[in-house]
C-alpha positions, 0 to 999 in steps of 0.5 A: 169121057164126057158127052153132052147131048142136046135135046130136041122135040119130044125129048126136050120135054123130058128134061128142064134144060134140054142137055144130058151129060152122059159118061162113056168109056174112051173110044165110044162110038155114036151108037154107044151114045145111043145106048147110054141116053136109052139107058138114062132115059129109062132111069129118069124120064117118066114116059119115054119111048124107046122106039122114038129114040131108035128112029132119031138121029144124032149130029154134031154141029156139022154133021149127022152122024152115023152109029160107028162114027166117033163122037166129036173132039168136043164132046157135044152133040144133038139128038133129033127125033124124026119130024113130019108135016107138010 
């Protein structure tokens, strides 16, 4: 199955079009997307910080997703790094 991950924050700086398409096995879960994105980033993004990905959330267009959640039917997700400010 193809999963398109929209990138935000620091992740957006690594990919010109702000998106990554990953190939995952049918039945993959959000945790599988995290691992696949980490592998992709390690191979393609100089200066990638895996720790930041570990703190980041994944979301569909409607909800924040947990590691064991199914990938949305449309295969589209976003990765949201933590933010701070005030």
